[in-house]
MIKOLZA-163949 format. One record per residue (C-alpha): x, y, z. Coordinates in steps of 0.05 Angstrom, whole numbers, padded with zeros to 5 digits. Each point is the difference from the previous one (the first is absolute). Layout:
BEGIN
<pt><east>X</east><north>Y</north><up>Z</up></pt>
...
//
This chain:
BEGIN
<pt><east>04169</east><north>00159</north><up>-02087</up></pt>
<pt><east>-00042</east><north>00049</north><up>00047</up></pt>
<pt><east>00029</east><north>00037</north><up>00050</up></pt>
<pt><east>-00023</east><north>-00038</north><up>00058</up></pt>
<pt><east>00037</east><north>-00066</north><up>-00027</up></pt>
<pt><east>00062</east><north>00049</north><up>-00016</up></pt>
<pt><east>00002</east><north>00026</north><up>00062</up></pt>
<pt><east>-00006</east><north>-00072</north><up>00034</up></pt>
<pt><east>00060</east><north>-00025</north><up>-00047</up></pt>
<pt><east>00049</east><north>00059</north><up>00023</up></pt>
<pt><east>-00022</east><north>-00021</north><up>00074</up></pt>
<pt><east>00020</east><north>-00071</north><up>-00010</up></pt>
<pt><east>00065</east><north>00023</north><up>-00034</up></pt>
<pt><east>00015</east><north>00051</north><up>00064</up></pt>
<pt><east>-00015</east><north>-00057</north><up>00052</up></pt>
<pt><east>00044</east><north>-00049</north><up>-00039</up></pt>
<pt><east>00055</east><north>00054</north><up>00002</up></pt>
<pt><east>-00013</east><north>00016</north><up>00071</up></pt>
<pt><east>00004</east><north>-00071</north><up>00016</up></pt>
<pt><east>00062</east><north>-00014</north><up>-00026</up></pt>
<pt><east>00035</east><north>00063</north><up>00027</up></pt>
<pt><east>-00024</east><north>-00022</north><up>00070</up></pt>
<pt><east>00039</east><north>-00064</north><up>-00004</up></pt>
<pt><east>00067</east><north>-00010</north><up>00041</up></pt>
<pt><east>00030</east><north>00065</north><up>00026</up></pt>
<pt><east>-00051</east><north>00051</north><up>-00037</up></pt>
<pt><east>-00060</east><north>-00031</north><up>00053</up></pt>
<pt><east>00008</east><north>00061</north><up>00052</up></pt>
<pt><east>-00009</east><north>00050</north><up>-00061</up></pt>
<pt><east>-00070</east><north>-00007</north><up>-00023</up></pt>
<pt><east>-00039</east><north>00037</north><up>00063</up></pt>
<pt><east>-00032</east><north>00048</north><up>-00044</up></pt>
<pt><east>-00048</east><north>-00003</north><up>-00053</up></pt>
<pt><east>00021</east><north>-00014</north><up>-00074</up></pt>
<pt><east>-00065</east><north>00007</north><up>-00028</up></pt>
<pt><east>00000</east><north>00073</north><up>-00023</up></pt>
<pt><east>00065</east><north>-00002</north><up>-00042</up></pt>
<pt><east>-00002</east><north>-00018</north><up>-00075</up></pt>
<pt><east>00050</east><north>-00047</north><up>-00015</up></pt>
<pt><east>-00024</east><north>-00005</north><up>-00071</up></pt>
<pt><east>-00029</east><north>00047</north><up>-00055</up></pt>
<pt><east>-00055</east><north>-00031</north><up>-00027</up></pt>
<pt><east>-00019</east><north>00046</north><up>-00060</up></pt>
<pt><east>-00073</east><north>00017</north><up>-00012</up></pt>
<pt><east>00003</east><north>00069</north><up>-00023</up></pt>
<pt><east>00037</east><north>00061</north><up>00024</up></pt>
<pt><east>00068</east><north>-00016</north><up>-00028</up></pt>
<pt><east>00046</east><north>00054</north><up>-00023</up></pt>
<pt><east>-00015</east><north>00017</north><up>-00074</up></pt>
<pt><east>00046</east><north>-00006</north><up>-00057</up></pt>
<pt><east>00042</east><north>00062</north><up>-00010</up></pt>
<pt><east>-00016</east><north>00025</north><up>00076</up></pt>
<pt><east>00057</east><north>00013</north><up>00050</up></pt>
<pt><east>-00016</east><north>-00028</north><up>00059</up></pt>
<pt><east>00053</east><north>00032</north><up>00044</up></pt>
<pt><east>-00013</east><north>00003</north><up>00083</up></pt>
<pt><east>-00057</east><north>00048</north><up>00025</up></pt>
<pt><east>00032</east><north>00058</north><up>00033</up></pt>
<pt><east>-00004</east><north>00012</north><up>00072</up></pt>
<pt><east>-00057</east><north>00046</north><up>-00001</up></pt>
<pt><east>-00050</east><north>-00045</north><up>-00034</up></pt>
<pt><east>00012</east><north>-00056</north><up>00053</up></pt>
<pt><east>-00031</east><north>-00002</north><up>00073</up></pt>
<pt><east>00047</east><north>00030</north><up>00049</up></pt>
<pt><east>00028</east><north>-00043</north><up>00056</up></pt>
<pt><east>-00025</east><north>00029</north><up>00067</up></pt>
<pt><east>00053</east><north>-00025</north><up>00046</up></pt>
<pt><east>00055</east><north>00035</north><up>00031</up></pt>
<pt><east>00058</east><north>-00013</north><up>-00057</up></pt>
<pt><east>00057</east><north>00036</north><up>-00020</up></pt>
<pt><east>-00028</east><north>00038</north><up>-00063</up></pt>
<pt><east>00062</east><north>-00017</north><up>-00042</up></pt>
<pt><east>-00017</east><north>-00072</north><up>00005</up></pt>
<pt><east>-00074</east><north>00011</north><up>-00015</up></pt>
<pt><east>00025</east><north>00035</north><up>-00065</up></pt>
<pt><east>00050</east><north>-00044</north><up>-00013</up></pt>
<pt><east>-00051</east><north>-00059</north><up>-00003</up></pt>
<pt><east>-00040</east><north>00040</north><up>-00054</up></pt>
<pt><east>00062</east><north>00018</north><up>-00045</up></pt>
<pt><east>00020</east><north>-00033</north><up>-00060</up></pt>
<pt><east>00074</east><north>-00014</north><up>-00013</up></pt>
<pt><east>00009</east><north>00063</north><up>-00041</up></pt>
<pt><east>-00030</east><north>00045</north><up>00058</up></pt>
<pt><east>00041</east><north>-00036</north><up>00051</up></pt>
<pt><east>00067</east><north>00012</north><up>-00036</up></pt>
<pt><east>-00026</east><north>00077</north><up>-00012</up></pt>
<pt><east>-00026</east><north>00015</north><up>00071</up></pt>
<pt><east>00071</east><north>-00015</north><up>00028</up></pt>
<pt><east>00035</east><north>00044</north><up>-00049</up></pt>
<pt><east>00028</east><north>-00051</north><up>-00045</up></pt>
<pt><east>00001</east><north>00004</north><up>-00078</up></pt>
<pt><east>-00063</east><north>-00041</north><up>-00017</up></pt>
<pt><east>-00011</east><north>-00025</north><up>-00066</up></pt>
<pt><east>-00054</east><north>-00045</north><up>-00032</up></pt>
<pt><east>00011</east><north>-00041</north><up>-00067</up></pt>
<pt><east>-00038</east><north>-00042</north><up>-00043</up></pt>
<pt><east>00025</east><north>-00060</north><up>-00038</up></pt>
<pt><east>-00041</east><north>-00048</north><up>-00047</up></pt>
<pt><east>00017</east><north>-00076</north><up>-00002</up></pt>
<pt><east>00003</east><north>-00041</north><up>-00065</up></pt>
<pt><east>-00074</east><north>-00031</north><up>00023</up></pt>
<pt><east>-00036</east><north>00068</north><up>00005</up></pt>
<pt><east>00009</east><north>00014</north><up>00080</up></pt>
<pt><east>00013</east><north>00071</north><up>00016</up></pt>
<pt><east>00046</east><north>-00002</north><up>00069</up></pt>
<pt><east>00017</east><north>00065</north><up>00037</up></pt>
<pt><east>00073</east><north>00015</north><up>00030</up></pt>
<pt><east>00015</east><north>00037</north><up>00053</up></pt>
<pt><east>00067</east><north>00042</north><up>00002</up></pt>
<pt><east>00042</east><north>00040</north><up>00053</up></pt>
<pt><east>00042</east><north>00029</north><up>-00057</up></pt>
<pt><east>00072</east><north>00018</north><up>00003</up></pt>
<pt><east>00020</east><north>00004</north><up>-00072</up></pt>
<pt><east>00071</east><north>-00022</north><up>-00014</up></pt>
<pt><east>00000</east><north>-00042</north><up>00055</up></pt>
<pt><east>00005</east><north>-00078</north><up>-00005</up></pt>
<pt><east>-00075</east><north>-00027</north><up>00000</up></pt>
<pt><east>-00025</east><north>-00051</north><up>00045</up></pt>
<pt><east>-00062</east><north>-00042</north><up>-00012</up></pt>
<pt><east>-00044</east><north>-00017</north><up>00057</up></pt>
<pt><east>-00052</east><north>-00052</north><up>-00010</up></pt>
<pt><east>-00053</east><north>-00015</north><up>00049</up></pt>
<pt><east>-00024</east><north>-00070</north><up>00030</up></pt>
<pt><east>-00074</east><north>-00033</north><up>-00003</up></pt>
<pt><east>-00054</east><north>00046</north><up>00012</up></pt>
<pt><east>00046</east><north>00058</north><up>00004</up></pt>
<pt><east>00017</east><north>00059</north><up>-00036</up></pt>
<pt><east>00045</east><north>00061</north><up>-00003</up></pt>
<pt><east>-00023</east><north>00025</north><up>00057</up></pt>
<pt><east>00032</east><north>-00055</north><up>00042</up></pt>
<pt><east>00069</east><north>00036</north><up>-00017</up></pt>
<pt><east>-00023</east><north>00067</north><up>00033</up></pt>
<pt><east>-00057</east><north>-00007</north><up>00053</up></pt>
<pt><east>00050</east><north>-00004</north><up>00053</up></pt>
<pt><east>00020</east><north>00076</north><up>-00010</up></pt>
<pt><east>00068</east><north>00028</north><up>-00011</up></pt>
<pt><east>00055</east><north>-00030</north><up>00035</up></pt>
<pt><east>-00035</east><north>-00071</north><up>00009</up></pt>
<pt><east>-00028</east><north>-00007</north><up>-00076</up></pt>
<pt><east>00050</east><north>-00039</north><up>-00040</up></pt>
<pt><east>-00009</east><north>00043</north><up>-00062</up></pt>
<pt><east>00011</east><north>00066</north><up>00035</up></pt>
<pt><east>00060</east><north>-00032</north><up>00030</up></pt>
<pt><east>00026</east><north>-00022</north><up>-00072</up></pt>
<pt><east>-00011</east><north>00073</north><up>-00022</up></pt>
<pt><east>00038</east><north>00028</north><up>00054</up></pt>
<pt><east>00054</east><north>-00052</north><up>-00012</up></pt>
<pt><east>00010</east><north>00037</north><up>-00073</up></pt>
<pt><east>-00051</east><north>-00049</north><up>-00041</up></pt>
<pt><east>-00048</east><north>00014</north><up>-00055</up></pt>
<pt><east>-00060</east><north>-00037</north><up>00034</up></pt>
<pt><east>-00046</east><north>-00029</north><up>-00045</up></pt>
<pt><east>-00066</east><north>-00044</north><up>00030</up></pt>
<pt><east>-00033</east><north>-00049</north><up>-00043</up></pt>
<pt><east>-00078</east><north>-00021</north><up>00001</up></pt>
<pt><east>-00016</east><north>-00065</north><up>-00024</up></pt>
<pt><east>-00069</east><north>-00015</north><up>-00041</up></pt>
<pt><east>-00065</east><north>-00001</north><up>00044</up></pt>
<pt><east>00029</east><north>00039</north><up>00058</up></pt>
<pt><east>-00026</east><north>00071</north><up>00027</up></pt>
<pt><east>00041</east><north>00038</north><up>-00059</up></pt>
<pt><east>-00004</east><north>-00051</north><up>-00055</up></pt>
<pt><east>-00073</east><north>-00020</north><up>-00014</up></pt>
<pt><east>-00006</east><north>00025</north><up>-00072</up></pt>
<pt><east>-00001</east><north>-00032</north><up>-00062</up></pt>
<pt><east>-00003</east><north>00020</north><up>-00081</up></pt>
<pt><east>-00059</east><north>-00047</north><up>-00006</up></pt>
<pt><east>-00030</east><north>-00027</north><up>00063</up></pt>
<pt><east>-00025</east><north>00033</north><up>00064</up></pt>
<pt><east>00008</east><north>-00026</north><up>00070</up></pt>
<pt><east>-00070</east><north>-00029</north><up>-00004</up></pt>
<pt><east>00022</east><north>-00050</north><up>-00055</up></pt>
<pt><east>00021</east><north>-00069</north><up>00015</up></pt>
<pt><east>00057</east><north>00012</north><up>-00054</up></pt>
<pt><east>00032</east><north>00054</north><up>00039</up></pt>
<pt><east>00017</east><north>-00051</north><up>00056</up></pt>
<pt><east>00021</east><north>-00055</north><up>-00039</up></pt>
<pt><east>00075</east><north>00005</north><up>00028</up></pt>
<pt><east>00046</east><north>-00024</north><up>00051</up></pt>
<pt><east>00066</east><north>00025</north><up>00023</up></pt>
<pt><east>00028</east><north>-00038</north><up>-00067</up></pt>
<pt><east>-00031</east><north>00058</north><up>-00044</up></pt>
<pt><east>00033</east><north>00050</north><up>00050</up></pt>
<pt><east>00071</east><north>-00032</north><up>-00014</up></pt>
<pt><east>-00009</east><north>-00008</north><up>-00073</up></pt>
<pt><east>-00031</east><north>00065</north><up>-00012</up></pt>
<pt><east>-00004</east><north>00052</north><up>00049</up></pt>
<pt><east>00071</east><north>-00004</north><up>00028</up></pt>
<pt><east>00033</east><north>00006</north><up>-00063</up></pt>
<pt><east>-00048</east><north>00055</north><up>-00026</up></pt>
<pt><east>00016</east><north>00035</north><up>00061</up></pt>
<pt><east>00072</east><north>-00007</north><up>00004</up></pt>
<pt><east>00005</east><north>00024</north><up>-00071</up></pt>
<pt><east>-00032</east><north>00062</north><up>00014</up></pt>
<pt><east>00041</east><north>00017</north><up>00055</up></pt>
<pt><east>00061</east><north>-00014</north><up>-00044</up></pt>
<pt><east>-00027</east><north>00040</north><up>-00056</up></pt>
<pt><east>-00020</east><north>00055</north><up>00041</up></pt>
<pt><east>00070</east><north>00006</north><up>00044</up></pt>
<pt><east>00037</east><north>-00014</north><up>-00060</up></pt>
<pt><east>00049</east><north>-00055</north><up>00030</up></pt>
<pt><east>00009</east><north>-00074</north><up>-00013</up></pt>
<pt><east>-00013</east><north>-00033</north><up>00068</up></pt>
<pt><east>-00035</east><north>00013</north><up>00066</up></pt>
<pt><east>00000</east><north>-00032</north><up>00070</up></pt>
<pt><east>-00061</east><north>-00040</north><up>00015</up></pt>
<pt><east>-00029</east><north>-00018</north><up>00069</up></pt>
<pt><east>-00065</east><north>-00043</north><up>00006</up></pt>
<pt><east>-00033</east><north>-00018</north><up>00060</up></pt>
<pt><east>-00043</east><north>-00070</north><up>00008</up></pt>
<pt><east>-00037</east><north>-00001</north><up>-00069</up></pt>
<pt><east>00044</east><north>00050</north><up>-00026</up></pt>
<pt><east>00052</east><north>-00050</north><up>-00001</up></pt>
<pt><east>-00048</east><north>-00058</north><up>-00031</up></pt>
<pt><east>-00007</east><north>00047</north><up>-00062</up></pt>
<pt><east>00082</east><north>00013</north><up>-00001</up></pt>
<pt><east>00007</east><north>-00079</north><up>-00006</up></pt>
<pt><east>-00053</east><north>-00004</north><up>-00056</up></pt>
<pt><east>00032</east><north>00058</north><up>-00043</up></pt>
<pt><east>00061</east><north>-00036</north><up>00001</up></pt>
<pt><east>-00025</east><north>-00072</north><up>-00011</up></pt>
<pt><east>-00043</east><north>00035</north><up>-00060</up></pt>
<pt><east>00037</east><north>00060</north><up>-00021</up></pt>
<pt><east>00072</east><north>-00013</north><up>00018</up></pt>
<pt><east>00021</east><north>00057</north><up>-00044</up></pt>
<pt><east>-00014</east><north>00051</north><up>00056</up></pt>
<pt><east>00045</east><north>-00032</north><up>00051</up></pt>
<pt><east>00049</east><north>00043</north><up>-00039</up></pt>
<pt><east>-00035</east><north>00058</north><up>00024</up></pt>
<pt><east>00010</east><north>-00006</north><up>00073</up></pt>
<pt><east>00059</east><north>00025</north><up>00038</up></pt>
<pt><east>-00024</east><north>-00042</north><up>00056</up></pt>
<pt><east>-00062</east><north>-00033</north><up>00025</up></pt>
<pt><east>-00018</east><north>00005</north><up>00079</up></pt>
<pt><east>-00052</east><north>-00052</north><up>00020</up></pt>
<pt><east>-00033</east><north>00016</north><up>00063</up></pt>
<pt><east>-00039</east><north>-00057</north><up>00032</up></pt>
<pt><east>00011</east><north>-00043</north><up>-00069</up></pt>
<pt><east>-00055</east><north>-00043</north><up>-00020</up></pt>
<pt><east>00002</east><north>-00056</north><up>-00055</up></pt>
<pt><east>-00011</east><north>-00068</north><up>00038</up></pt>
<pt><east>-00057</east><north>-00003</north><up>00047</up></pt>
<pt><east>00007</east><north>-00069</north><up>00025</up></pt>
<pt><east>00015</east><north>00020</north><up>00067</up></pt>
<pt><east>-00055</east><north>00061</north><up>00008</up></pt>
<pt><east>-00034</east><north>00007</north><up>00061</up></pt>
<pt><east>-00048</east><north>00055</north><up>-00021</up></pt>
<pt><east>-00066</east><north>-00024</north><up>00011</up></pt>
<pt><east>-00027</east><north>00037</north><up>-00057</up></pt>
<pt><east>00046</east><north>-00030</north><up>-00056</up></pt>
<pt><east>-00016</east><north>-00072</north><up>00043</up></pt>
<pt><east>-00074</east><north>00015</north><up>-00006</up></pt>
<pt><east>00006</east><north>00012</north><up>-00074</up></pt>
<pt><east>00045</east><north>-00059</north><up>-00013</up></pt>
<pt><east>-00048</east><north>-00047</north><up>00045</up></pt>
<pt><east>-00065</east><north>00018</north><up>-00036</up></pt>
<pt><east>00032</east><north>00014</north><up>-00072</up></pt>
<pt><east>-00046</east><north>-00037</north><up>-00044</up></pt>
<pt><east>-00066</east><north>00009</north><up>00030</up></pt>
<pt><east>00009</east><north>00074</north><up>00013</up></pt>
<pt><east>00031</east><north>00007</north><up>-00063</up></pt>
<pt><east>-00067</east><north>-00026</north><up>-00032</up></pt>
<pt><east>-00050</east><north>00033</north><up>00046</up></pt>
<pt><east>00032</east><north>00070</north><up>-00011</up></pt>
<pt><east>-00004</east><north>-00005</north><up>-00079</up></pt>
<pt><east>-00078</east><north>-00025</north><up>00019</up></pt>
<pt><east>-00016</east><north>00065</north><up>00033</up></pt>
<pt><east>00047</east><north>00045</north><up>-00044</up></pt>
<pt><east>00056</east><north>00022</north><up>00050</up></pt>
<pt><east>00064</east><north>00033</north><up>-00032</up></pt>
<pt><east>00025</east><north>00054</north><up>00055</up></pt>
<pt><east>00032</east><north>-00023</north><up>00064</up></pt>
<pt><east>-00003</east><north>00051</north><up>00058</up></pt>
<pt><east>-00028</east><north>00055</north><up>-00044</up></pt>
<pt><east>00027</east><north>00068</north><up>00023</up></pt>
<pt><east>-00069</east><north>00035</north><up>00013</up></pt>
<pt><east>-00030</east><north>00059</north><up>00052</up></pt>
<pt><east>-00030</east><north>-00051</north><up>00047</up></pt>
<pt><east>00059</east><north>-00042</north><up>00009</up></pt>
<pt><east>00040</east><north>00056</north><up>00011</up></pt>
<pt><east>-00044</east><north>00040</north><up>00054</up></pt>
<pt><east>-00020</east><north>-00066</north><up>00039</up></pt>
<pt><east>00085</east><north>-00015</north><up>-00001</up></pt>
<pt><east>00012</east><north>00071</north><up>00028</up></pt>
<pt><east>-00051</east><north>-00008</north><up>00056</up></pt>
<pt><east>00030</east><north>-00066</north><up>00015</up></pt>
<pt><east>00063</east><north>00027</north><up>00002</up></pt>
<pt><east>-00003</east><north>00074</north><up>00023</up></pt>
<pt><east>00055</east><north>00011</north><up>00052</up></pt>
<pt><east>-00051</east><north>00017</north><up>00058</up></pt>
<pt><east>-00050</east><north>-00057</north><up>-00010</up></pt>
<pt><east>00006</east><north>-00070</north><up>00054</up></pt>
<pt><east>00004</east><north>-00046</north><up>-00067</up></pt>
<pt><east>00066</east><north>00026</north><up>-00022</up></pt>
<pt><east>00037</east><north>-00063</north><up>00028</up></pt>
<pt><east>-00051</east><north>-00042</north><up>-00043</up></pt>
<pt><east>00012</east><north>00039</north><up>-00058</up></pt>
<pt><east>00077</east><north>-00004</north><up>00000</up></pt>
<pt><east>-00018</east><north>-00078</north><up>00008</up></pt>
<pt><east>-00040</east><north>-00003</north><up>-00068</up></pt>
<pt><east>00051</east><north>00038</north><up>-00032</up></pt>
<pt><east>00047</east><north>-00052</north><up>00014</up></pt>
<pt><east>-00041</east><north>-00066</north><up>-00029</up></pt>
<pt><east>00035</east><north>-00006</north><up>-00049</up></pt>
<pt><east>00074</east><north>00021</north><up>00013</up></pt>
<pt><east>00018</east><north>-00022</north><up>00077</up></pt>
<pt><east>-00001</east><north>00032</north><up>00055</up></pt>
<pt><east>00046</east><north>00056</north><up>00034</up></pt>
<pt><east>-00038</east><north>00055</north><up>00036</up></pt>
<pt><east>00059</east><north>00032</north><up>00029</up></pt>
<pt><east>00025</east><north>00028</north><up>-00072</up></pt>
<pt><east>-00063</east><north>00026</north><up>-00013</up></pt>
<pt><east>-00019</east><north>00069</north><up>00005</up></pt>
<pt><east>-00066</east><north>-00007</north><up>00026</up></pt>
<pt><east>-00016</east><north>00077</north><up>-00009</up></pt>
<pt><east>00008</east><north>-00010</north><up>-00073</up></pt>
<pt><east>-00051</east><north>-00045</north><up>-00008</up></pt>
<pt><east>-00052</east><north>00043</north><up>-00023</up></pt>
<pt><east>00045</east><north>00021</north><up>-00060</up></pt>
<pt><east>00014</east><north>-00073</north><up>-00009</up></pt>
<pt><east>-00069</east><north>-00022</north><up>-00015</up></pt>
<pt><east>-00017</east><north>00060</north><up>-00038</up></pt>
<pt><east>00047</east><north>-00021</north><up>-00051</up></pt>
<pt><east>-00007</east><north>-00076</north><up>00003</up></pt>
<pt><east>-00022</east><north>-00055</north><up>-00029</up></pt>
<pt><east>00008</east><north>00034</north><up>-00064</up></pt>
<pt><east>-00033</east><north>-00053</north><up>-00043</up></pt>
<pt><east>00019</east><north>-00063</north><up>-00039</up></pt>
<pt><east>-00038</east><north>-00049</north><up>-00045</up></pt>
<pt><east>-00029</east><north>-00064</north><up>00029</up></pt>
<pt><east>00039</east><north>-00044</north><up>-00054</up></pt>
<pt><east>00064</east><north>00030</north><up>00033</up></pt>
<pt><east>-00013</east><north>-00010</north><up>00066</up></pt>
<pt><east>-00019</east><north>-00078</north><up>-00022</up></pt>
<pt><east>00066</east><north>-00005</north><up>-00037</up></pt>
<pt><east>00037</east><north>00014</north><up>00068</up></pt>
<pt><east>-00050</east><north>-00057</north><up>00031</up></pt>
<pt><east>00029</east><north>-00042</north><up>-00064</up></pt>
<pt><east>00071</east><north>00014</north><up>00015</up></pt>
<pt><east>-00014</east><north>-00026</north><up>00076</up></pt>
<pt><east>-00030</east><north>-00059</north><up>-00017</up></pt>
<pt><east>00046</east><north>-00027</north><up>-00062</up></pt>
<pt><east>00064</east><north>00020</north><up>00040</up></pt>
<pt><east>00029</east><north>00035</north><up>-00069</up></pt>
<pt><east>00011</east><north>00063</north><up>-00032</up></pt>
<pt><east>-00041</east><north>-00009</north><up>-00063</up></pt>
<pt><east>-00050</east><north>00035</north><up>-00041</up></pt>
<pt><east>-00071</east><north>-00003</north><up>00010</up></pt>
<pt><east>-00038</east><north>-00069</north><up>-00001</up></pt>
<pt><east>-00065</east><north>00001</north><up>-00040</up></pt>
<pt><east>-00014</east><north>-00078</north><up>00006</up></pt>
<pt><east>00027</east><north>-00051</north><up>-00044</up></pt>
<pt><east>-00036</east><north>00015</north><up>-00063</up></pt>
<pt><east>00014</east><north>00074</north><up>00002</up></pt>
<pt><east>00071</east><north>-00014</north><up>00021</up></pt>
<pt><east>00005</east><north>-00040</north><up>-00062</up></pt>
<pt><east>-00031</east><north>00047</north><up>-00044</up></pt>
<pt><east>00040</east><north>00069</north><up>00030</up></pt>
<pt><east>00062</east><north>-00036</north><up>00019</up></pt>
<pt><east>00003</east><north>-00067</north><up>-00046</up></pt>
<pt><east>00014</east><north>-00035</north><up>00067</up></pt>
<pt><east>-00054</east><north>-00025</north><up>00051</up></pt>
<pt><east>00040</east><north>00035</north><up>00048</up></pt>
<pt><east>00020</east><north>00070</north><up>00011</up></pt>
<pt><east>00068</east><north>00020</north><up>-00019</up></pt>
<pt><east>00049</east><north>00019</north><up>00049</up></pt>
<pt><east>00031</east><north>00070</north><up>00005</up></pt>
<pt><east>00069</east><north>-00001</north><up>-00030</up></pt>
<pt><east>00040</east><north>00027</north><up>00064</up></pt>
<pt><east>00070</east><north>-00016</north><up>-00035</up></pt>
<pt><east>-00018</east><north>00065</north><up>-00044</up></pt>
<pt><east>-00005</east><north>00044</north><up>00053</up></pt>
<pt><east>00082</east><north>00027</north><up>-00010</up></pt>
<pt><east>-00007</east><north>00064</north><up>00037</up></pt>
<pt><east>00035</east><north>00006</north><up>00061</up></pt>
<pt><east>-00046</east><north>-00014</north><up>00054</up></pt>
<pt><east>00000</east><north>00016</north><up>00080</up></pt>
<pt><east>-00049</east><north>-00045</north><up>00040</up></pt>
<pt><east>-00029</east><north>00031</north><up>00066</up></pt>
<pt><east>-00041</east><north>-00040</north><up>00045</up></pt>
<pt><east>-00021</east><north>-00017</north><up>00070</up></pt>
<pt><east>-00019</east><north>-00056</north><up>00048</up></pt>
<pt><east>-00074</east><north>00024</north><up>00022</up></pt>
<pt><east>-00026</east><north>00009</north><up>-00080</up></pt>
<pt><east>-00058</east><north>-00047</north><up>-00010</up></pt>
<pt><east>00004</east><north>00018</north><up>-00075</up></pt>
<pt><east>00076</east><north>-00004</north><up>-00020</up></pt>
<pt><east>00020</east><north>-00057</north><up>00049</up></pt>
<pt><east>00075</east><north>-00011</north><up>00015</up></pt>
<pt><east>-00007</east><north>-00072</north><up>-00029</up></pt>
<pt><east>-00028</east><north>00026</north><up>-00071</up></pt>
<pt><east>00045</east><north>00065</north><up>-00006</up></pt>
<pt><east>00055</east><north>-00056</north><up>00006</up></pt>
<pt><east>-00027</east><north>-00039</north><up>-00058</up></pt>
<pt><east>-00008</east><north>00067</north><up>-00039</up></pt>
<pt><east>00077</east><north>00009</north><up>00019</up></pt>
<pt><east>00025</east><north>-00059</north><up>-00033</up></pt>
<pt><east>-00035</east><north>00008</north><up>-00064</up></pt>
<pt><east>00016</east><north>00070</north><up>-00011</up></pt>
<pt><east>00062</east><north>00003</north><up>-00044</up></pt>
<pt><east>00032</east><north>00067</north><up>00030</up></pt>
<pt><east>-00015</east><north>00013</north><up>00064</up></pt>
<pt><east>00051</east><north>00047</north><up>00028</up></pt>
<pt><east>-00023</east><north>00007</north><up>00080</up></pt>
<pt><east>-00052</east><north>-00038</north><up>00038</up></pt>
<pt><east>-00014</east><north>00032</north><up>00068</up></pt>
<pt><east>-00043</east><north>-00024</north><up>00060</up></pt>
<pt><east>-00027</east><north>00058</north><up>00038</up></pt>
<pt><east>00027</east><north>00001</north><up>00066</up></pt>
<pt><east>-00060</east><north>00008</north><up>00039</up></pt>
<pt><east>-00043</east><north>-00064</north><up>00014</up></pt>
<pt><east>-00066</east><north>00030</north><up>-00005</up></pt>
<pt><east>00005</east><north>00040</north><up>-00062</up></pt>
<pt><east>-00054</east><north>-00017</north><up>-00047</up></pt>
<pt><east>-00026</east><north>00012</north><up>-00071</up></pt>
<pt><east>-00026</east><north>00070</north><up>00010</up></pt>
<pt><east>00060</east><north>00022</north><up>00035</up></pt>
<pt><east>00040</east><north>00004</north><up>-00054</up></pt>
<pt><east>-00041</east><north>00062</north><up>-00021</up></pt>
<pt><east>-00031</east><north>00023</north><up>00065</up></pt>
<pt><east>00041</east><north>-00013</north><up>00061</up></pt>
<pt><east>00019</east><north>00048</north><up>00043</up></pt>
<pt><east>00075</east><north>-00020</north><up>-00008</up></pt>
<pt><east>00001</east><north>-00020</north><up>-00058</up></pt>
<pt><east>00060</east><north>00052</north><up>-00024</up></pt>
<pt><east>00050</east><north>-00027</north><up>00060</up></pt>
<pt><east>-00022</east><north>-00075</north><up>-00014</up></pt>
<pt><east>-00004</east><north>00002</north><up>-00079</up></pt>
<pt><east>00002</east><north>00055</north><up>-00041</up></pt>
<pt><east>00064</east><north>00028</north><up>00016</up></pt>
<pt><east>00027</east><north>-00069</north><up>-00025</up></pt>
<pt><east>-00041</east><north>00011</north><up>-00065</up></pt>
<pt><east>00024</east><north>00070</north><up>-00010</up></pt>
<pt><east>00073</east><north>-00025</north><up>00006</up></pt>
<pt><east>-00004</east><north>-00058</north><up>-00046</up></pt>
<pt><east>-00029</east><north>00051</north><up>-00058</up></pt>
<pt><east>00059</east><north>00043</north><up>00006</up></pt>
<pt><east>00045</east><north>-00059</north><up>00002</up></pt>
<pt><east>-00028</east><north>-00027</north><up>-00064</up></pt>
<pt><east>00002</east><north>00069</north><up>-00032</up></pt>
<pt><east>00068</east><north>00004</north><up>00009</up></pt>
<pt><east>00013</east><north>-00062</north><up>-00025</up></pt>
<pt><east>-00044</east><north>00014</north><up>-00072</up></pt>
<pt><east>00045</east><north>00063</north><up>-00006</up></pt>
<pt><east>00064</east><north>-00046</north><up>00003</up></pt>
//
């Protein structure tokens, strides 16, 4: 397929997505051009070579924003997770974890040897940076360290920090042949084993946001022995069932599932929303503190999650978009669309023929939530487009050991507020800290 045809197909895909986003409550948001944003990465060479460490480009290698912005904000938008932790005087470490199927994952740590470990697992299109980009006194990872915990931050396969494999480079389609199923079955168990082995303890706290909760349910379903290694699982904006999901992106993936799947295979698209220099700089220009389009930028960020501008520190937008989106596979995104379409929490649907071969059934098997026997605390909100209250209620009824279910006492609290809200500590995190201490005492008794 020549470049002109490929470009045309990309444009068609982008137009379809924009039309879907424009329906309903999103009509007013599409007031600027999307045509310069690459939603999919179509491989035509130039991918990372096998064995190379991609990393992030340093600030000195990138164009400098000329607007009058706080130098700390500019610097933080360029620093990686390790650099951010180190800059603010916390003990930063970077570790490598190998999965059984060959992926090489990076795990970041704010080290407090001898303290109880807590594993933070990020959400969709996110990375370990999400827990620290708001800075000390605001980032959950810093606050947990200040509370006396040994803080570990996972990175699942395919994101900015976990783009390496023992056999494949990111330019190979096989590298991207995964969904959140493999993350729950391989990435999280391998990370938990590494943390427990390194700290020489038998249990840890787990805090997951969005997809970080999805992978925990899958781990419980497919690797139930790991439930004995968890002191308490705290689920921020828990996702499993998407029947009532209002996200335009997920609804698009659900509505156009079959034709889009075929088209993406034909043109060789494997990575969804890749992290590259062009998108980074485009977002930083739009979201810069002094630009007139700042309002538009905040709406774009909220497109998949819900709206609560009052809890977003807009000054930090350049830092947010300097780190997000952090990458995901197209197959992973398709899986979310399938969950919405089916209304069930189940494995990837390959079509009835391949399902029969893989699963010995024409339909994908449902995940066994009854196996998730670890203690679970659910935190949810009314203004969350991904984790709708009705879907959280369905999850609550199916989990066997929910010790608490808390609806955030603020009606506009949205999906990203669980990690970035200005008042997150007062509205939510103090409750999280209290639950951790409470269940540690119970474990010791």
